[in-house]
N, C-alpha and C positions, 0 to 999 in steps of 0.2 A: 278571681278571673286571672289567667296565664301572663297574656299581652292585652294591656289596654290602649289601641292603638290610637281610637277616636281620642279618647281623653288626653293622650302623650303627644297629638298632635298638636292639640290647643293651647298645652302647658310647654312643650318645646319651642313653638312660637314665641313666648313672652321669655324663656330662659336663653334663647338666642340674639333676642333682641335685647339682654341685659350681657351677655358674653362676647358677642362676636361683632368685626363692623360690617357695616351696611353689605359692603361688597361682595361679602362668604355669606351672609345670611341663607342664602337657598343653597350651600353647599356640605351641610350638617342635620344629620338624623341623631335623634335618641330613643332607646326602646327597652322598657322595664318592665318587671312585674307591678309596680309602683311607684309613683310618682305625685313629692306633694311641695308644696313651695312657704318655707315658715318665716314670719317676719316680711320686710321687702326684699332681701336681697340673697336669701339662701334657698335653693332648689335643691331638694334630696329624693334620688334615683336608689330603689333598693329592691335589689334581686333578678339575677341576670341582667344585668347592665350591657348595656352595647352603644357606643359611640362612633359614629363617621362621621370624621371633618379632614375636609381636603387630601382624600384615597387613604388618610389614616384611620384604622381601626380600633378600638381600644373596648375590651371585654374585663368586667368585673361585677363583685356581688352588691357593691355601694359604692354610691358617687355623689358627693355632696359639693355644691357648686356656690360659692361665694364671692358676690357680686361686687363687694365694697373691697375684696381682696386680689379678685379676677384671678383667684385660685382653684382648683378641684383636687379634694381629699378624698384619696380612694381606697377602699380595702378590697382588697385580694380573694382568692388569688385573681393577680391581674394578666392580662396578654395584651402586650401593645404592638400593631404591626404595622408597618411602615407603607406607603402608599406603592412600592414595589414587589412587596412581600416579600423581598430579601431577607430583611432585617425584623426579628421579634424578641420583644423583651418581656420577660414575667418576673414578676415580683408578687412578693405579700401584702406590701402597701407601698401607697406614693403621695407625694404633694407635687403636685405641676400644674404648668400656665392653663390658663382654660384653653389656649390652640393647641397643647401637648408638644410645644415646641422645646419646652426647657422645664427643670424641676428634679426631685430627687425621688428613689426609687429604692426602698429596703429588702435587703435578702432577694437580691434579683438573678436574673440570668440571662445574657444577650446571645442569640441564635443568628447566626449569617448565614443566609443561602441555605436553610436548610440542612447544612454542615457543622458548621465552627459555633460550639457551645463553649462561653465563657461566664463562669458564674464568680460573682463579687457580693461581699458583703454590703456592699452599696454601689448603686449606678446614677450618676447625674448627669441628666438631658442639657446640653448650654446651646443655647442659641439655634434650635433647629437642625445643628449641623453634626456637633460633637456629644460623643458620648464618652464618659469619663468613669471610672468604676475603679474599684478600690479593694485590694487582697485580691487575687486575682486566680482562678484556674481555669486554662483553656483548654480545650481538646474537642475533637470529634468522633471521639469515641463511646459507645455506649455503656454508660455504666449501669450495672444491675445491684440491689438491695443487698444480697449477699457478701455481691464482691466490689465495692463501690471505689476500686482502683482501677483507673483506663489504661488500656494499653501504655499510651503517651500522654504526656498533658506538660504545659507551661505555664509555669506557677509566675505570678510577677506581683509586685508592692501597688503598683499601678497602671494601668493600661487605658489608653484613649484611641479610640476609631473616629477616625474623620470618614464622614460618609460622604462629601465631597469629591475628597479625590481618594477615596476608599482604600485608605491604610489605615494601619494596627499599629500604635507603637507601645512596646513594652517597658517599662523601667524595674531595672534589676530581676532581670529574668531568668528562670531556672528550667531547663529543659528534663525530663525525668522519663524513663522507660519503669514501667511497670512499679512505678512509685520512686524507682531509685535515681535520684540526683547525678547526673553524667555530664551536664554541661550547664557553667553558669555565664551570663550575657548581660554586662552593665546595662546597657542600651540595644535594643531590637525592633527593628522594623520591617512588618512584611504586608505584603497586599490584603486585602481581606478577597473573601472566594468569590465574588462578584466581578471582580476586576480580570480580564482575561492577559492584560499585561502591563508589566512594572519595571522598571529597573532595578536590580537586586540582585543579591546571589540565587541560585537553585539548587537544588538538593545534589549533595557532591556522589559520587559513586568510588568505588576500589575495583581496580584491576590488575589479576596479577598472571604473569607469564612467566614461562623458564627462560626464556632471553631476557625479559627485561625487570623480573622480581616484581616488588608490591609496588602498587601506584595508585595516586589518588587522583580523581577530578574534580576541578572544582568550579562549573559553571557559573559565569555573571552575564547577565542578561541586560544590556541598554535598549531602552525605547526610544530610538533615536525622533520618530515623528508617528503619526497614526496610521503611516503607510509604511515603515521600513524599523528594523530593528537589527542588531547586532549581539552576538553571545561570542564572547571569549571563555576560553575553558583552557586555563593552565594544568596541566598534566606530567607530575613529577612523581618519578620512582626511585627505588632504592636503590640501581643500578645505573648511576649517574646519568640519568635519560632526562631532559628537560623540555617539554613541548605545548607551545602554545599552538590551542585549535581554535577556529573562527567560523562563524557564519552570518552570513549576511544575508536578509531579506528585505524584499521592497517589491511592493505591489503597486502596479499604474490601472490606469482607468481600462486600459488595453490588455493587461496581464501583469505577469509577476516574474521575477526573477532571484534565484536563489545561488549562494555562492559559498562553499565549502574548501577547506585549506585548513595546512598546520605547515608550522617548521619547528625541526626538529635538532637536539644537539644531542649525539650519545656514542657510544662507543663499538656498538653492533658494528658500523661501518665506519672506519675512519677514513677523514680526508674531507670534513666540512659539516654545513648542514643539509639535513634532508627532508623533505616534505612533498607534500600533493597540492594540487589544485584543481578542482570540482566545479563545473559552473552551469546551472543549467536553467534555463528561462523558455516558456512560453508566452506567444501574444497574437492578439486577433488582428488581423490584416484588413484593409477594404476589397469590398468582393467576395466576401466571407472566407478568404484565404486565412492561412493560420502560419505562423511562424515558430519555427524549433530552433532554442541555442543551446549547444549541448558541447562544455569542453571538459577534457579529462588529462592531466600530464602528470609525475612523477618523475622524482627524482632517480629512483633505482628502484627494480624489479620485484624486490620484497618487500617494501616500506608500508605498503597498503596491507599485508598479510600479518607485519610484526607489529601493527599498530589495530589489527581488529577492524579497518575501515571497510574493505571491500575484497571478495573473495574474485578478484578480474585477474586474466592473464592476458589480454589484450585491451587497450584504451581507444574507446570511439570518441573522436570531438567532430561536430558537423552542426551547419547550419542550413536550416530546412524550409522553405516556403511550401505550402501545400494546400490542397485544396479537393476533397473528395463528396462527390456527390451521387444522387441514385444512379445515373447513368455516365459517371465523369468522375475521370482522377487525375490533377494536374500537381506534377513535384519539380521542383527544382532544388537541388542540396550541393552542396561539398563536404567533404568527408576525409578526415585523416586519421589514419590507425599508426599506435604506437603497441609495439608488441612488448609485452614483461616475460615472454616464455624465452629460457634459457638456451634454446637451439635454434634460435631464430634470429634475424638480423634484421633491423630495421632500416637498413639499407638496401634489401635485396626484396622487400614486401612494398605493393602498392600504398606508398604513405599520403598520399595527396587524391582523391576521386572526385569528380564533379559530372554530376549526373541530369536527364532533363527529361521528363517522360509527361506525355500526354495520353492517354487511354481514354476511349470514349464506346460505350454501345449504344445502338441505333436500332430501330425498326425499317423496313426495306421497301415498304412501301407495297407497289401491286407485285414484287418480287415475292411479299412474303419472307417471314421469318426473324430472325436477329443476326445482327452484324455488330464486329467492333471493328475499330483502328486503334493502334497502338504506332505511336512516333516517343523514339526514344535515343538520345546521344549519352556515350560514354567515355571518361577519358580518365588514365590513371597512370602517376606518374613514379618514379622510383630515383630515387636519389644517387645509386650506382650507377657509373658509366659500362660496367663492364658487357660484352654484346654475348657472353657464354656463360652458361653453368656454371656455379663456382662449386665450394667445398660443401654444398647443403645438398648436391644431387636432388634436387627436386625435379630434373627436366625444363625448370624455366631460365630462361636468361634472366641474370643477375641484375641487369642495369634494363629490361626490357619495358617501353613505352609505348602507350598507346590508344586509340582513340576509336571512334566506332560510331554509326547513326543507323540505324536500323526503322524499317518501316515494316508495321505486320497489318494483316488485314483476315478476318474471318468471317464465316455466314455458319447457321445452322435455319433449316425447319424442319419443323416436325408435322407427320399426317397418320392418322388412327385407320389403322387397317382393318381390315374383316377380323374376328374373333379377337379385338382389342389389344391387337398387334399397335404398337407406337415406331413407325420408321421416320428414320430422321436422315436428313440429306445434309451433309457437313465438310467444310472444306476451310483449308488457309493458306497463305500466299506472305513470303516474306523477303526483302531483301534486303542486305547489311555491305556497308563500304567499313574499310577497316583501312586504317595507318599505325604502322608498327615501325617504330627505331628503336635501335640499339638493341636488335636481334641478331643474329648472324643466319639464323635457319630460317627467318620469315622475311618477304621481300617487302617494300618498302609500304604500299597500296595495294590492297587487292580487295574484290567485289565476292559477295554470294547471292544466290536466290534461290529459293528452296519453296517448294508447296507438297500439301498433301489434300488429299481427297478420302470421300468413305461414306459408307453408310452405315445405320445402326437401328438395331431391332430390339425392343425392349417389349418384354409380355407381361406383364403383369397379374398374377394370380390372389386373388380375394377369398378368404374362407371365415366364416364366423361359427366358432365353434359352441357346443350346446351348454357351456360353463361362462359363455358372453367375451371371450378370449376371441381377437382379431389377428388371423396370420395372413403374411402380405409374404407369397414368393413368386419372386422373378428374376428369370433367366435374360440375361443382356449379350448379344452377339454383336461385333462392332468390325466394320472390315475396310482397312485404309490401304490406299497405294500413296505413296513417296517417291521422291527420288532415290536412285541409291548412289552419284553420282559421290567419291569420295571427296575429303575437302581435306583442306592444308591452313587450318587457320589456329590462331592460339587460342585456348581453348584454358582461362583463367573462372570463369564464373559458374560454370556448370561439371564441375568436379564432384560434387556430392549429390547424388540421386536416388530419392526414396522411390522405393515401389510400395505402394499401400493404397484405400480405398480410393483414397482422392485419385491417383492418378492412374488407378488400372484401366481406365477408360478416357484417358490425354492423348489429345492430338500428339502431342509432344512432352514427354517425362523428363526435359533436361529443365531445370530450373530457371537460366538465364538466355541469354544470345548467343553465347558463344559458338557453342554447339546445340544441332537440330536433331532429331530421330530420324534416320532415315531409311526407307526398306519398305517394299509392301508387309501387309502384318495384318493379324486377325488378334483382337482383345476381346475374349471371353470369360464368365464369367455367371454366377448364381448366387443371388442373397434370397434370405430367409429372415423375416423379424415377425415377433409376436409381439401384441399389445394386449396384456392381461387387465381385466379390470380390477385388479386388485391393486393395480397404480406402479406394475413393474413392466419391464421391456426386455428382450432380448433379440439381438441380432447376429448372424450368422454371414459371413460372404467368400466365397471361393472364385478362384480366377486365377488364368496365366494366359501369357503372349505367346502366341506362335508367328513366325518370322518365315520369310519364305528363303532369306538369306542371312547367314551370321556376316554380319560386318565387323563385329569386333568394335562396336561405339560403346560398349560397357565392362566395368570390371567385375570380378566375378563377387565381390562385397554386395552389387547391388542385387543381385539374383535375379537380373534382366541381360545377362550375357548367354551367348549359344543360340541357335536358331528356334530353341523352345524355352520359353523361362523358366525358371523355378516356379511353384505352386505358391501361392499367396494366399491363406487363409487368416481371416480375422473376426474376433469375437467381441461384443459390446454387450454388458449388462447392466440395468439402473432400476433402482430402485427408490421410488419418491421421497422415502425418509432419510436420503443421502447417502446410499451406498452405490458407488458405481466402478465397473471392472470393462476394463478395455486391453486387449491381447490382440497381436498381431504377429506371425510367423511365416517368412518365406523359405519353404522345403524346396530340394531338390527330388528328384524322382524314386531317390531310395529313403525320401523323407530325413535326410541329415539336415541339421539347420545351419541354414544361409546365414539370415539375420532374424531376430526376435526381440521383441519388446513388450513388456504387459506393464498397465497399472492399477491400482486398486484404492480407492480414495471412499473412504466415510468420515460421515460428520454425524453425531449424534448430541443428543443431547449432555453426555458427560463424556464422551472419546471420539476422537479427530484420528486420523490415521490416512497416511498418503505416503504408498510406497511404489518402487519402478522399479526393473529391472531389465537390463537391455542385453543383447549378444550379438555379436558382428564377427565374421570373420574377417581375417588379415585380408589387407587390398590396396597396394603401393598406387593404384591410382586414382583412389581416395586420399593420399597419403596416412595410411593407417597399416604400417608395416608390420602389428602386431593386433592379433585378436582382441576385442573388446569382450568384458566379459564384468559387468558392474549390478551391485544390488544396492538400492537408495530407501532409506525412511525417515518418517519425520511422523511423532507421534506425541501426542496429549491427551491428558487423562485427568478428570476431575474427580479427586480424592475425595471430597467433601463438598459444601457450598463455596467454601474458602481457600482450599489447599488445591495445585494442580500441579502436576508431574508431567517433565516434558523430556522426550527423548528423540535423537536423531543420528544418522550413521550412515556411512558410505564403506560398502566392501569390493577390491576387486579380485577377483576370482582368478585373473591370469598373474597376478603378481603373488597370489594368495598371503594377502593383507589388506586391515582396514586404512582408508586413505583418510577418514573424516569420520568422529566420535563424538557425540555431544550431549548432557542430560542437565535436566535445569529442574529447580522448585520456587514455586510461586505461590506466594500467599497473598491473600485482598480481601480486606474488609471493610467497613462504612469508614476506617479512618487510617490504613495502612496498608501499603504496598511494599511486599518484601520478596524480591527477586535473586535469586542465585542461580549461578550455570558452571558447570565445568566442561570444558571443549578439548581434543586433543587432535593438531593435525599430523597425520603422519610425513607426507609427503606431498610436493605440488610441482607444477610445473615451471613456477618461479622460484620455490626452493626445495633444497632437499634435504635441510633440517627440521626434524619434527621440534615441534612446541606444543607446548600444554595453558591454556588461556583459562583464568578462572575470573568470574567477575560478580561483584555484590553490588547490589543499589538498594536504597530506600526512599518511599515517597510516602511524604505524610498528606492525607488526603484532607481538602480543605482547606488548604494553604497555596492556593494557584498552583499545585502541582501539575494541571491539567490532566488527573489521573481520574478516571470515574468508579465512583462510591461501587463496591462491591455489597456481597450480602451482609447484613448487617449481623453482631454477635446475637446468642441466643441465650439468655438469663435461664439458668435453672431454679425450679421454685423448692 
């Protein structure tokens, strides 16, 4: 009989009475093909033996328990699993204490977290906490019979694994790549794979740039407490550049904060130390408010690019408290900007901004429909005191400071007319009060009121085809009236205007509050959408704006100037398996392109591509003296289960040159990740010096690297 469960239950009761304390008797189970008791003190279990005790599990072909010595003699193959399931010991034979807490195992292997394997001639279990190994080879790489050499391994005379501290100590360690010794370390301590955070060195990385030469980064992680840590990363290059990077993280009951920074001594820019400091924090406040803290500063415009930290041309520091609900948004924030662009001056930019916003949507009861209320205050300050426009010639006084309080209310209600036409009555009213200082062209204080009202008609047509596809065609006509009175207010937050599907039927296409769209007008358009049962959809939108009079509110680059706007045409296409195409064009009556953009994304099992193109004519009102024509792409291709190629770039058609190009190659398997990348930055808004960047990193999977294991090696038969 394969499993003599009834017989074993009786024998087990006797055996455990001899072997275990009374308090643990109800925590053990033994199963085997056969079981016998010889003499008065020996119990022999033979054939497919399994023992379960205090969460530990032992499998063997034969176990002999001797009550006189309180020991277990075990014949393998042996599998011993701890209570967490993260530690597994394999052996050919063993002599262990009855509670499996200590003893000796021969020709054994220790497996941690099902990743790191340590093979040893002998393993000794001590006090239920330590595992000592002699003559050890450690690796997380799969070994094949025909090729027994792992991709990497650490050989040591002795290894001690502390299960409580989750640390591994190596004596006389030798690191080998493909069997070749490359590094000797007399003493080495490393966290075991089950430990997420431990003080010690992290894997180094190599970076080479045309400005700094070759350098190495050696991060050192310090676990300050269960909720905080510090990472110090010295970065040394062969061209007299010394950098110390730091990252501090702290978790709180209500949030977290992270500080990143560096200090550098180099010869790229003489005159002292260089560096940067970034702070990011998020916290939960009472009444469901959230607090965001963001700080960014740098010593000079090119530092972030020189050291590969971030590709930024303006720094944004802020503190903001906000709450967003289904029908309400409240926000209070203070923002500080620092420009890194070579053609901008921080003294003439709004360097400090303060905003307060209250926005609420509500139903209007007997009146019906939906209404909205928005109350907003805004203030910004420039450090310049010049009341006139200086050398930058941006038509804005260099020292202009401004404050504003705005109130806006809106309402809309829809009705269903015969033939399925949806008619909507809508309107909006706004009042603004401004204070302007240090600007010779504007009064110190002024006010403005503005309103608009209109009717909107939508007539959706739906048809189901014989193939199961659904077609929806919806013509829309919107007729709006608004005051045409000219206004003399400074416009700083409504310069860039987007003419797209989202703003085609908007009451006001200006993004901010400094400018409002004036004059009677009609917004007309039509859309067609197809929903295919195969899982793909396609939509097309066509529309334009017709005005009673051209009031000169918009620049030529927006597509909205003139009494009749340009045509807006938009297309979107999506397939359920990851393909999405979006394209939008603004064309005049001669079909000449004013503004256009297109984006294609594809995410498949082996290939991922994201590509975009933008085209815009020059427009001084949008601070764009030259046309914009750019193409960008980012692609990844899995060459096989382990190798992935990466390619990215950006090309400027106006300048007829590339601005950024990059390529990379990544290898990932069950025991190692290797990443190499090469990038070239030709020019930028913060630096006119082209640079080349080469980066190399190596992570050993299974040694606390945080890298998830990839596909395992395939052994050839």
